[in-house]
C-alpha angles and dihedrals in degrees: 000000000000117000121250112213113204125183118220108204113197123173090202136078119271089243095048110119089223087068107028095042092046129022094019090065091060094043091055090053100045091041089061098037097050106050094186091059119104115187125202112196119205114190133173106225119217128201089239090065099034116159127206117240089257092051090048091054091047090051091051090053092049092051092048090061089073097036098265126137119202123225108181122196128183122261116225129200141140123075118018088022097173092052091050092049088051089052090050090051091049091051089051092049093055094044093051089049090053092050092047093051096042101041105017092243110190106180140047125206122193135193113227128339100284093062086029091064090053093045094047092054091047092048092052091046093055101031094248127153110255127214118182111202117200096011106197132152099254091169090059091049089055092046095048092049092051093242095119123030117225090247095055120112089229093058097040094046097047093041090054093048093046091055092044094051091043091056099041109030118120094223132009131181124191137177104236141049086231093069092041088056092048093051090049090051090050091053093238116194092215128104100245125208133180106238113150129189101291133213121215096231091192088067103027111067142119112293116195091192089053090051091053094045096051094043091049091049092057098032095247113159117235091243097051118105114235128205112202129208112187119184147027131330124228128359106072090356133067117270122182088012089071090058091047090051091051092049092052091050090047089055089057094046118013090188094069117111121210117214112195118192111182141146089222122102110284090220092061093049094045088051091056091050092048092049089054090051094242107159112250092230091060098064145033132200121214143142131229140199110252091247091062099044093100090060089059092047089050090052092059135075100203133020134214127217108196102194112132120238098251128148096255095049094080086073095056124106105196115180096215098089091051090052092047093050097044087053090051098254125141116214150199119236139166121254114262098029110133107298090305092108095053092045090052094052099037094052100032091237101119150023124245125211130182092226142339102274136127090249093055092043090053091048096053100034093100088057091050091047091053092053091047090051095047121111104274103220094048093046092048091052091049092049093047093051090051091046094052092048091047104038109358111137091224089066093058106034092094089056092050091048091050092051097047092047086066095053 
């Protein structure tokens, strides 16, 4: 059987949770299930996720177990951003050429539409088949969240390339029916599959020992109800509105404890909480390695998803809700975010608000209180069943196998 060499083009670090908690799970599976497949992973390594030489060697050995070679490049940002992005693209162009000439690579796979724009251009340049995994309109996210103005070169350039790749890709997969419908309306030439950000339910589940460890670490009594926020502040997420939500919930129940797990500076987050008059004894701010995140989810009784209800957000496929649910945690989410809102209401595993505001928090507090008061074991089982059906990797492995068989 001849070997099929496929390039995986990721404009993230190898240790970035966006990659290793997402696309990497599928690569591990198809790399083992399709023995003729040879994967070549290109990443752009950032200082934030720097690995020691020993960790790099360990990572190479792990990748080799499912027939994947790693080709790390360096990610550039800061001043003269457009020039640095052009340099990154040029480095990728030459590396893909080398892999094509040396191994006869015939396909390129990308993660998201930022790296997807790079990968699409490279694929067209070299006549390679192009598969865009997790096709979402990142430019529209940045516009809606007032990060990029409509007149900016960043928005205009990425928006153009997203539309171009959406129309002319060979294969696309996306996380929502909303994007599938849009691509159909556009008349895209791509084969389109629904393949959302998946959770490996055999590894992500409620851990009572993790609950005890985290609660003991922060002095949280076993009987105290914990609200979890997991993720970043600001940008394409709410910022001060999270603190205002917590304060409103605290007014309803002063015994609630707010566990905040974020990669953002703790001083910034604490400042937001103080500005909202949330008592310092009612919250803690920490960060966690990706491998321990499920312990923090297990320690909580209710989770928060802080994605604003903006037009573009229906196209997102964030992994957080799948992780919450597979660990048995109900959640709060804004209407119009992915399909997270419909899953919450259909399965009775979450609460939907129109926006993060005191008025909305007051309106839905009785629903939150009912979920907090529910019998824990039964609610966890209900959440997990909904999570596996919605985002469980086992549901989507046949789709991934079907796609990679075409590359």
